[in-house]
NUKOLMAR-608415 format. One record per residue (C-alpha): x, y, z; residue number from 1. Coordinates in Angstrom, 1 decimal, padded with zeros to 4 digits. Example, Ala and Ser with C-alpha at 12.3 -4.5 7.8 and 13.67 -1.06 7.14 Angstrom:
2
+--------+--------+--------+-----+
:     c1 :     c2 :     c3 : seq :
+--------+--------+--------+-----+
:  012.3 : -004.5 :  007.8 :   1 :
:  013.7 : -001.1 :  007.1 :   2 :
+--------+--------+--------+-----+
# end
This chain:
437
+--------+--------+--------+-----+
:     c1 :     c2 :     c3 : seq :
+--------+--------+--------+-----+
:  116.3 :  097.6 :  088.3 :   1 :
:  114.8 :  097.2 :  092.0 :   2 :
:  112.5 :  094.3 :  090.9 :   3 :
:  115.5 :  092.7 :  089.7 :   4 :
:  117.7 :  093.0 :  093.0 :   5 :
:  115.4 :  093.8 :  095.7 :   6 :
:  112.7 :  091.4 :  095.1 :   7 :
:  114.1 :  088.9 :  092.5 :   8 :
:  116.9 :  088.0 :  094.7 :   9 :
:  115.0 :  087.5 :  097.7 :  10 :
:  112.9 :  084.3 :  099.0 :  11 :
:  109.5 :  085.8 :  098.0 :  12 :
:  109.8 :  086.6 :  094.0 :  13 :
:  111.2 :  085.1 :  091.1 :  14 :
:  111.9 :  086.3 :  087.2 :  15 :
:  108.8 :  084.7 :  085.7 :  16 :
:  108.7 :  082.7 :  082.0 :  17 :
:  108.5 :  086.0 :  080.2 :  18 :
:  111.6 :  087.5 :  082.1 :  19 :
:  114.3 :  086.3 :  079.3 :  20 :
:  117.2 :  088.5 :  080.0 :  21 :
:  120.4 :  086.3 :  081.1 :  22 :
:  121.5 :  088.7 :  083.7 :  23 :
:  118.3 :  088.9 :  085.4 :  24 :
:  117.9 :  085.5 :  085.9 :  25 :
:  121.4 :  084.8 :  087.1 :  26 :
:  121.0 :  087.5 :  089.7 :  27 :
:  117.7 :  086.2 :  091.1 :  28 :
:  119.9 :  083.0 :  092.1 :  29 :
:  122.6 :  085.1 :  093.2 :  30 :
:  125.0 :  083.9 :  090.4 :  31 :
:  125.8 :  087.4 :  089.3 :  32 :
:  129.3 :  089.2 :  089.4 :  33 :
:  130.9 :  092.5 :  089.4 :  34 :
:  130.5 :  092.6 :  085.7 :  35 :
:  126.6 :  092.3 :  085.8 :  36 :
:  124.5 :  094.9 :  083.7 :  37 :
:  122.0 :  095.3 :  086.7 :  38 :
:  124.8 :  095.9 :  089.2 :  39 :
:  126.3 :  098.7 :  087.2 :  40 :
:  122.9 :  100.4 :  086.1 :  41 :
:  121.6 :  100.9 :  089.7 :  42 :
:  125.0 :  102.5 :  090.6 :  43 :
:  124.9 :  104.6 :  087.6 :  44 :
:  121.2 :  105.4 :  087.5 :  45 :
:  121.5 :  106.6 :  091.6 :  46 :
:  124.8 :  108.7 :  090.7 :  47 :
:  122.9 :  109.9 :  087.7 :  48 :
:  120.3 :  111.4 :  090.0 :  49 :
:  122.7 :  112.6 :  092.6 :  50 :
:  124.5 :  114.7 :  089.9 :  51 :
:  121.2 :  116.5 :  088.9 :  52 :
:  120.3 :  116.9 :  092.9 :  53 :
:  123.8 :  119.0 :  093.3 :  54 :
:  123.3 :  120.9 :  090.2 :  55 :
:  120.0 :  121.8 :  091.7 :  56 :
:  121.1 :  122.4 :  095.2 :  57 :
:  124.0 :  124.7 :  093.8 :  58 :
:  122.2 :  126.8 :  091.4 :  59 :
:  118.5 :  127.1 :  092.9 :  60 :
:  119.8 :  129.8 :  095.5 :  61 :
:  120.9 :  131.8 :  092.5 :  62 :
:  118.0 :  132.2 :  090.7 :  63 :
:  115.7 :  135.2 :  090.9 :  64 :
:  112.2 :  134.1 :  092.3 :  65 :
:  110.1 :  133.7 :  095.8 :  66 :
:  112.9 :  132.8 :  098.6 :  67 :
:  110.4 :  130.6 :  100.4 :  68 :
:  109.8 :  128.4 :  097.2 :  69 :
:  113.6 :  128.3 :  096.5 :  70 :
:  114.0 :  126.8 :  100.0 :  71 :
:  111.4 :  124.3 :  099.8 :  72 :
:  112.6 :  123.2 :  096.1 :  73 :
:  115.9 :  122.6 :  097.7 :  74 :
:  114.5 :  120.8 :  100.5 :  75 :
:  113.0 :  118.4 :  098.1 :  76 :
:  116.3 :  117.8 :  096.3 :  77 :
:  118.1 :  117.3 :  099.6 :  78 :
:  115.4 :  114.6 :  100.2 :  79 :
:  116.0 :  112.9 :  096.9 :  80 :
:  119.8 :  113.1 :  097.6 :  81 :
:  119.2 :  111.0 :  100.9 :  82 :
:  117.3 :  108.7 :  099.4 :  83 :
:  119.6 :  107.9 :  096.4 :  84 :
:  122.6 :  107.6 :  099.0 :  85 :
:  120.3 :  105.3 :  101.3 :  86 :
:  120.0 :  103.0 :  098.5 :  87 :
:  123.7 :  103.1 :  097.6 :  88 :
:  125.0 :  102.7 :  100.9 :  89 :
:  123.0 :  099.9 :  101.8 :  90 :
:  123.7 :  097.9 :  098.5 :  91 :
:  127.1 :  098.7 :  098.0 :  92 :
:  128.3 :  100.1 :  101.6 :  93 :
:  131.3 :  102.4 :  101.4 :  94 :
:  130.5 :  104.8 :  098.2 :  95 :
:  132.0 :  107.6 :  096.9 :  96 :
:  130.2 :  110.8 :  098.7 :  97 :
:  129.8 :  113.3 :  095.8 :  98 :
:  128.0 :  116.7 :  097.2 :  99 :
:  129.1 :  119.0 :  094.3 : 100 :
:  128.5 :  118.9 :  090.5 : 101 :
:  131.8 :  117.7 :  089.0 : 102 :
:  132.4 :  119.9 :  086.2 : 103 :
:  135.9 :  119.2 :  085.4 : 104 :
:  136.9 :  117.2 :  082.5 : 105 :
:  140.2 :  116.1 :  084.1 : 106 :
:  140.2 :  112.4 :  084.7 : 107 :
:  142.3 :  112.7 :  088.2 : 108 :
:  139.3 :  115.2 :  089.6 : 109 :
:  136.8 :  112.8 :  088.4 : 110 :
:  138.3 :  109.7 :  090.3 : 111 :
:  137.0 :  109.8 :  093.7 : 112 :
:  137.6 :  106.7 :  096.6 : 113 :
:  134.8 :  105.6 :  098.8 : 114 :
:  133.5 :  107.2 :  101.8 : 115 :
:  132.8 :  105.4 :  105.0 : 116 :
:  129.5 :  104.3 :  105.3 : 117 :
:  129.2 :  105.9 :  108.6 : 118 :
:  130.0 :  109.2 :  106.9 : 119 :
:  127.4 :  108.7 :  103.9 : 120 :
:  124.8 :  107.8 :  106.5 : 121 :
:  125.8 :  111.0 :  108.6 : 122 :
:  125.2 :  113.0 :  105.1 : 123 :
:  121.9 :  111.5 :  104.6 : 124 :
:  120.7 :  112.2 :  108.0 : 125 :
:  122.0 :  115.9 :  107.5 : 126 :
:  120.4 :  116.3 :  104.3 : 127 :
:  116.9 :  115.2 :  105.7 : 128 :
:  117.0 :  117.1 :  108.7 : 129 :
:  117.8 :  120.2 :  106.6 : 130 :
:  114.8 :  119.4 :  104.3 : 131 :
:  112.2 :  118.9 :  107.2 : 132 :
:  111.9 :  122.8 :  107.9 : 133 :
:  111.3 :  123.9 :  104.6 : 134 :
:  109.1 :  121.2 :  103.1 : 135 :
:  105.3 :  121.6 :  103.4 : 136 :
:  103.2 :  119.2 :  105.2 : 137 :
:  100.9 :  118.5 :  102.4 : 138 :
:  100.3 :  119.0 :  098.7 : 139 :
:  097.6 :  118.6 :  096.5 : 140 :
:  096.5 :  118.9 :  092.7 : 141 :
:  099.7 :  118.7 :  090.1 : 142 :
:  102.0 :  119.3 :  093.2 : 143 :
:  100.5 :  115.8 :  094.6 : 144 :
:  103.7 :  113.2 :  095.3 : 145 :
:  106.1 :  115.9 :  095.9 : 146 :
:  108.6 :  115.3 :  099.2 : 147 :
:  106.6 :  116.8 :  102.1 : 148 :
:  108.1 :  117.2 :  105.8 : 149 :
:  106.5 :  114.0 :  106.8 : 150 :
:  108.2 :  112.2 :  104.1 : 151 :
:  111.5 :  113.4 :  105.1 : 152 :
:  110.7 :  112.5 :  108.9 : 153 :
:  109.5 :  109.2 :  107.6 : 154 :
:  112.8 :  108.2 :  105.9 : 155 :
:  114.7 :  109.6 :  108.8 : 156 :
:  112.9 :  107.1 :  111.0 : 157 :
:  114.1 :  104.4 :  108.4 : 158 :
:  117.7 :  105.6 :  108.3 : 159 :
:  117.6 :  105.3 :  112.0 : 160 :
:  116.2 :  101.9 :  111.8 : 161 :
:  118.7 :  100.5 :  109.4 : 162 :
:  121.5 :  101.7 :  111.7 : 163 :
:  119.8 :  100.4 :  115.0 : 164 :
:  119.6 :  103.8 :  116.5 : 165 :
:  116.5 :  102.5 :  118.5 : 166 :
:  115.8 :  105.5 :  120.4 : 167 :
:  116.2 :  108.0 :  117.6 : 168 :
:  113.7 :  105.5 :  115.5 : 169 :
:  111.1 :  105.6 :  118.3 : 170 :
:  111.2 :  109.1 :  118.5 : 171 :
:  111.1 :  110.2 :  114.8 : 172 :
:  108.2 :  107.7 :  114.0 : 173 :
:  106.1 :  109.1 :  116.7 : 174 :
:  106.7 :  112.4 :  115.4 : 175 :
:  105.3 :  111.2 :  111.9 : 176 :
:  102.6 :  109.1 :  113.8 : 177 :
:  101.0 :  112.0 :  116.0 : 178 :
:  102.1 :  114.9 :  113.4 : 179 :
:  100.3 :  117.3 :  111.4 : 180 :
:  100.8 :  115.5 :  108.3 : 181 :
:  097.1 :  113.5 :  108.2 : 182 :
:  098.7 :  110.1 :  107.7 : 183 :
:  096.3 :  106.9 :  108.3 : 184 :
:  095.6 :  103.4 :  107.0 : 185 :
:  093.2 :  103.1 :  103.9 : 186 :
:  090.3 :  101.0 :  105.5 : 187 :
:  090.8 :  098.7 :  102.2 : 188 :
:  094.1 :  097.5 :  101.7 : 189 :
:  093.4 :  097.3 :  097.8 : 190 :
:  093.0 :  101.1 :  097.9 : 191 :
:  096.8 :  101.6 :  098.8 : 192 :
:  097.7 :  100.4 :  095.3 : 193 :
:  094.6 :  101.4 :  093.0 : 194 :
:  095.4 :  104.5 :  090.9 : 195 :
:  091.9 :  106.0 :  092.0 : 196 :
:  093.2 :  106.5 :  095.5 : 197 :
:  097.1 :  107.2 :  094.8 : 198 :
:  098.8 :  109.8 :  096.9 : 199 :
:  095.9 :  109.6 :  099.3 : 200 :
:  096.3 :  109.5 :  103.4 : 201 :
:  098.5 :  106.3 :  103.5 : 202 :
:  101.2 :  107.3 :  101.0 : 203 :
:  104.0 :  109.3 :  102.4 : 204 :
:  106.1 :  109.1 :  099.4 : 205 :
:  105.7 :  107.0 :  096.2 : 206 :
:  107.3 :  107.0 :  092.7 : 207 :
:  104.9 :  108.6 :  090.5 : 208 :
:  103.3 :  107.0 :  087.2 : 209 :
:  100.7 :  108.3 :  084.6 : 210 :
:  098.8 :  106.6 :  082.1 : 211 :
:  098.4 :  107.4 :  078.5 : 212 :
:  101.1 :  110.1 :  078.8 : 213 :
:  104.1 :  109.5 :  076.8 : 214 :
:  105.2 :  106.5 :  077.8 : 215 :
:  105.1 :  107.3 :  081.9 : 216 :
:  103.0 :  104.3 :  082.6 : 217 :
:  104.1 :  101.6 :  085.3 : 218 :
:  105.4 :  098.8 :  083.0 : 219 :
:  105.3 :  096.2 :  085.9 : 220 :
:  101.8 :  095.8 :  085.3 : 221 :
:  102.1 :  093.7 :  082.2 : 222 :
:  105.3 :  091.9 :  083.8 : 223 :
:  103.4 :  090.7 :  086.4 : 224 :
:  100.1 :  089.6 :  084.2 : 225 :
:  099.3 :  086.1 :  082.5 : 226 :
:  099.2 :  085.7 :  078.8 : 227 :
:  096.7 :  084.6 :  077.0 : 228 :
:  093.8 :  086.2 :  078.4 : 229 :
:  091.5 :  087.9 :  075.4 : 230 :
:  092.1 :  091.6 :  075.2 : 231 :
:  095.1 :  091.7 :  077.8 : 232 :
:  098.8 :  091.3 :  077.0 : 233 :
:  100.6 :  090.2 :  080.0 : 234 :
:  104.2 :  089.0 :  079.7 : 235 :
:  104.2 :  086.9 :  083.1 : 236 :
:  108.0 :  088.0 :  084.0 : 237 :
:  107.3 :  088.3 :  087.7 : 238 :
:  106.3 :  085.6 :  089.7 : 239 :
:  106.2 :  084.2 :  093.3 : 240 :
:  109.2 :  081.9 :  094.0 : 241 :
:  108.0 :  078.2 :  094.6 : 242 :
:  110.1 :  075.9 :  097.0 : 243 :
:  109.7 :  072.6 :  098.8 : 244 :
:  107.9 :  073.0 :  102.5 : 245 :
:  107.7 :  069.8 :  103.9 : 246 :
:  105.4 :  067.4 :  101.6 : 247 :
:  104.3 :  070.7 :  099.4 : 248 :
:  106.6 :  070.9 :  096.3 : 249 :
:  104.9 :  074.5 :  095.8 : 250 :
:  105.0 :  076.5 :  098.6 : 251 :
:  105.4 :  080.2 :  098.4 : 252 :
:  104.9 :  083.6 :  100.1 : 253 :
:  101.4 :  083.4 :  099.2 : 254 :
:  100.7 :  080.2 :  101.5 : 255 :
:  102.3 :  082.1 :  104.4 : 256 :
:  099.1 :  084.4 :  104.9 : 257 :
:  096.5 :  083.0 :  107.1 : 258 :
:  093.1 :  082.7 :  105.8 : 259 :
:  091.9 :  085.6 :  107.4 : 260 :
:  094.5 :  087.9 :  105.8 : 261 :
:  092.7 :  090.4 :  103.7 : 262 :
:  095.9 :  091.6 :  102.0 : 263 :
:  096.3 :  088.0 :  100.3 : 264 :
:  093.7 :  088.6 :  097.7 : 265 :
:  092.6 :  092.1 :  098.3 : 266 :
:  095.4 :  094.1 :  096.5 : 267 :
:  098.5 :  091.8 :  096.8 : 268 :
:  097.8 :  088.6 :  094.5 : 269 :
:  095.2 :  087.8 :  091.9 : 270 :
:  093.8 :  083.9 :  091.1 : 271 :
:  091.8 :  084.9 :  088.1 : 272 :
:  091.7 :  087.5 :  085.2 : 273 :
:  088.5 :  088.6 :  083.5 : 274 :
:  089.1 :  088.7 :  079.2 : 275 :
:  087.6 :  091.1 :  076.8 : 276 :
:  084.9 :  088.2 :  076.1 : 277 :
:  083.4 :  088.4 :  079.4 : 278 :
:  084.8 :  085.2 :  080.7 : 279 :
:  087.0 :  084.7 :  083.7 : 280 :
:  090.4 :  082.9 :  083.2 : 281 :
:  092.2 :  081.3 :  086.1 : 282 :
:  096.0 :  081.9 :  086.8 : 283 :
:  098.0 :  079.2 :  085.4 : 284 :
:  098.8 :  076.0 :  087.1 : 285 :
:  101.7 :  074.3 :  088.7 : 286 :
:  101.6 :  070.4 :  088.7 : 287 :
:  098.9 :  069.9 :  091.4 : 288 :
:  098.7 :  073.6 :  092.5 : 289 :
:  097.8 :  076.9 :  091.2 : 290 :
:  100.0 :  080.3 :  090.7 : 291 :
:  099.0 :  083.5 :  092.2 : 292 :
:  099.8 :  086.4 :  090.3 : 293 :
:  101.3 :  089.5 :  091.5 : 294 :
:  098.8 :  092.4 :  091.6 : 295 :
:  099.8 :  095.2 :  093.3 : 296 :
:  100.4 :  097.8 :  090.3 : 297 :
:  097.4 :  096.6 :  088.2 : 298 :
:  095.3 :  099.4 :  086.8 : 299 :
:  091.8 :  098.3 :  085.9 : 300 :
:  091.4 :  101.4 :  083.6 : 301 :
:  094.0 :  100.0 :  081.2 : 302 :
:  093.5 :  096.5 :  080.6 : 303 :
:  094.0 :  096.6 :  077.1 : 304 :
:  097.4 :  098.2 :  077.4 : 305 :
:  098.7 :  097.1 :  081.0 : 306 :
:  102.0 :  099.2 :  080.6 : 307 :
:  100.4 :  101.9 :  080.5 : 308 :
:  099.3 :  101.5 :  084.1 : 309 :
:  099.0 :  104.7 :  086.4 : 310 :
:  099.6 :  102.7 :  089.6 : 311 :
:  102.2 :  104.5 :  092.0 : 312 :
:  105.0 :  102.5 :  093.4 : 313 :
:  105.3 :  102.8 :  097.1 : 314 :
:  108.6 :  103.9 :  098.6 : 315 :
:  107.5 :  104.3 :  102.2 : 316 :
:  104.0 :  104.6 :  103.0 : 317 :
:  102.2 :  105.0 :  106.7 : 318 :
:  101.7 :  101.3 :  107.6 : 319 :
:  105.7 :  100.8 :  107.3 : 320 :
:  106.1 :  103.7 :  109.7 : 321 :
:  103.8 :  102.0 :  112.3 : 322 :
:  105.7 :  098.6 :  111.6 : 323 :
:  108.9 :  100.9 :  112.3 : 324 :
:  107.9 :  102.1 :  115.2 : 325 :
:  106.7 :  099.0 :  116.7 : 326 :
:  109.9 :  097.3 :  115.8 : 327 :
:  111.9 :  100.1 :  117.3 : 328 :
:  110.0 :  100.7 :  120.5 : 329 :
:  110.2 :  096.8 :  121.2 : 330 :
:  114.1 :  097.0 :  120.9 : 331 :
:  114.3 :  100.0 :  123.4 : 332 :
:  111.8 :  099.1 :  125.8 : 333 :
:  110.2 :  095.5 :  124.9 : 334 :
:  106.8 :  095.0 :  123.8 : 335 :
:  105.1 :  097.9 :  125.3 : 336 :
:  101.6 :  099.0 :  125.1 : 337 :
:  102.9 :  101.6 :  122.4 : 338 :
:  104.6 :  098.8 :  120.2 : 339 :
:  101.4 :  096.5 :  120.2 : 340 :
:  099.4 :  099.5 :  119.4 : 341 :
:  101.2 :  100.2 :  116.1 : 342 :
:  101.3 :  096.7 :  115.0 : 343 :
:  097.7 :  096.0 :  115.8 : 344 :
:  096.8 :  099.0 :  113.6 : 345 :
:  098.5 :  097.1 :  110.7 : 346 :
:  096.8 :  093.8 :  111.6 : 347 :
:  093.4 :  095.3 :  112.1 : 348 :
:  093.2 :  096.5 :  108.7 : 349 :
:  094.6 :  093.1 :  107.4 : 350 :
:  091.4 :  091.5 :  109.1 : 351 :
:  093.7 :  089.8 :  111.6 : 352 :
:  093.2 :  089.6 :  115.3 : 353 :
:  095.2 :  091.5 :  117.8 : 354 :
:  098.8 :  090.5 :  118.2 : 355 :
:  099.0 :  087.8 :  121.2 : 356 :
:  099.7 :  089.8 :  124.4 : 357 :
:  102.5 :  089.0 :  126.7 : 358 :
:  104.7 :  088.0 :  123.9 : 359 :
:  108.6 :  088.0 :  124.7 : 360 :
:  110.8 :  090.5 :  123.0 : 361 :
:  112.3 :  088.1 :  120.6 : 362 :
:  108.8 :  086.4 :  120.0 : 363 :
:  107.5 :  090.2 :  119.2 : 364 :
:  110.3 :  091.1 :  117.0 : 365 :
:  109.4 :  087.7 :  114.9 : 366 :
:  105.9 :  088.9 :  114.4 : 367 :
:  107.0 :  092.5 :  113.2 : 368 :
:  109.2 :  090.7 :  110.9 : 369 :
:  106.4 :  088.6 :  109.5 : 370 :
:  104.0 :  091.3 :  109.1 : 371 :
:  106.5 :  093.5 :  107.4 : 372 :
:  106.9 :  090.6 :  105.1 : 373 :
:  103.5 :  090.3 :  104.4 : 374 :
:  102.5 :  093.9 :  104.4 : 375 :
:  105.2 :  095.0 :  102.1 : 376 :
:  105.7 :  092.2 :  099.7 : 377 :
:  106.6 :  093.2 :  096.3 : 378 :
:  107.6 :  096.8 :  097.2 : 379 :
:  111.0 :  096.5 :  097.1 : 380 :
:  111.8 :  096.0 :  100.6 : 381 :
:  112.7 :  092.2 :  101.0 : 382 :
:  116.1 :  092.4 :  100.1 : 383 :
:  117.1 :  094.9 :  102.8 : 384 :
:  114.9 :  093.4 :  105.2 : 385 :
:  116.8 :  090.0 :  104.7 : 386 :
:  120.3 :  091.9 :  105.6 : 387 :
:  119.2 :  093.9 :  108.1 : 388 :
:  117.0 :  091.4 :  110.2 : 389 :
:  118.3 :  088.8 :  112.9 : 390 :
:  117.3 :  085.5 :  114.4 : 391 :
:  117.0 :  084.7 :  117.9 : 392 :
:  120.8 :  084.5 :  118.2 : 393 :
:  121.8 :  087.9 :  116.6 : 394 :
:  122.6 :  086.3 :  113.2 : 395 :
:  121.3 :  088.0 :  110.0 : 396 :
:  118.7 :  085.8 :  108.6 : 397 :
:  119.8 :  086.3 :  104.9 : 398 :
:  121.7 :  083.1 :  104.3 : 399 :
:  119.0 :  080.8 :  106.0 : 400 :
:  116.3 :  082.6 :  104.4 : 401 :
:  117.4 :  082.0 :  101.1 : 402 :
:  119.0 :  078.2 :  101.5 : 403 :
:  115.3 :  077.7 :  102.8 : 404 :
:  113.9 :  078.4 :  099.5 : 405 :
:  116.6 :  076.9 :  097.4 : 406 :
:  118.8 :  079.7 :  096.8 : 407 :
:  122.0 :  078.1 :  097.6 : 408 :
:  124.5 :  080.1 :  095.9 : 409 :
:  124.2 :  082.6 :  098.9 : 410 :
:  127.2 :  083.4 :  101.1 : 411 :
:  127.9 :  085.6 :  104.1 : 412 :
:  129.4 :  088.2 :  104.4 : 413 :
:  129.7 :  088.1 :  100.8 : 414 :
:  126.3 :  088.6 :  099.5 : 415 :
:  125.4 :  091.2 :  102.6 : 416 :
:  126.6 :  093.8 :  099.9 : 417 :
:  126.6 :  093.8 :  095.9 : 418 :
:  130.0 :  094.3 :  094.1 : 419 :
:  131.3 :  097.6 :  093.4 : 420 :
:  130.8 :  097.5 :  089.4 : 421 :
:  134.0 :  096.6 :  087.5 : 422 :
:  133.5 :  099.1 :  084.7 : 423 :
:  133.4 :  101.8 :  087.4 : 424 :
:  136.6 :  100.4 :  089.1 : 425 :
:  138.2 :  100.4 :  085.9 : 426 :
:  137.5 :  103.8 :  085.3 : 427 :
:  138.3 :  105.0 :  088.8 : 428 :
:  141.4 :  103.4 :  090.2 : 429 :
:  140.6 :  105.1 :  093.6 : 430 :
:  137.6 :  102.3 :  094.1 : 431 :
:  138.1 :  099.0 :  095.6 : 432 :
:  136.2 :  096.0 :  095.3 : 433 :
:  133.8 :  094.5 :  098.1 : 434 :
:  135.2 :  091.5 :  100.0 : 435 :
:  134.5 :  088.2 :  098.0 : 436 :
:  133.9 :  089.6 :  094.7 : 437 :
+--------+--------+--------+-----+
# end
């Protein structure tokens, strides 16, 4: 669902030839509507998760077992509920805020009006702040991947950033950076995504996948791979977006990286595959150019069955916390030494020189934006950033960025929010539609 919305709708990624679903292809060029299937599914799946969270929050305290463990489990669920509402409020704006399990079968009891985004954000902050003191700092073994206190603080810093609560963002990010959570960057960018190093020191919170375990593998791996390689089944359903830039008719996110940037071909993209016959197969060609293939969810141990990839999907990782800190510190105090230190940690790992000293506030902001884009490509972040980030005149960059890559259907303010699913409005007469839909 997030690949369809947060990446295919952006200026970086497109559905490839193997993505034949008309609803997906329509949404990727912003020609979707309030009756779109993915628009509905994202809404429904988040509220299904919220319902489970509400049940757990209500029922766990009454179960007879260790109180400390009960507190921790409720904290984990509050973290998840906060994450679900954070996604919903960014996508749809005002949404029904449901904090108790709905057990009534009366239609009138189930119809709930939209709650203001301000109130939803307040509840998100409340859930995360209540989760922090009862969550552990680290987990190991079978518990690896659970929400930690550091994850709750990291997500809270992102929630503050989205609301432009700059000082609060700086303070919370610094608690994470200097806190007892053991976070650091992997020396090798590729280790962020390889299953052998998942849930390591850079991973704050990730969606967990497991290979060869009743279909719990990450299916983005075959979608991102090319077909026609012996011993490997790829569908080529995910690809970078190509557009005209000057005389180059096949420009893409791939070409925004400097030649020195290790992120380009050491984790983010791949330009050849090794077949079961021992031969190397180049990625496919566009006229006069080559096509880089996305590589972040590749699992080298499951080449013959890529859908069983054990690669996790990062939801928030330490490099993003550093970039959040750099951006917010610049907004509060300008490009201070602290702001430079955070972004330069990310750049150093990428093999880049330190950011040019003495930049203006606006130039530093643009530099953070670019490093966010290159660091987090194909991690379901770009759509939210297009809506959140602003140009030198304070204008949201969404419309200009999408029109630059040929997505001319975009209009603002309409596309700053998803439509409320028409199917939900038909069932709940208290729901109203977003402007323009």
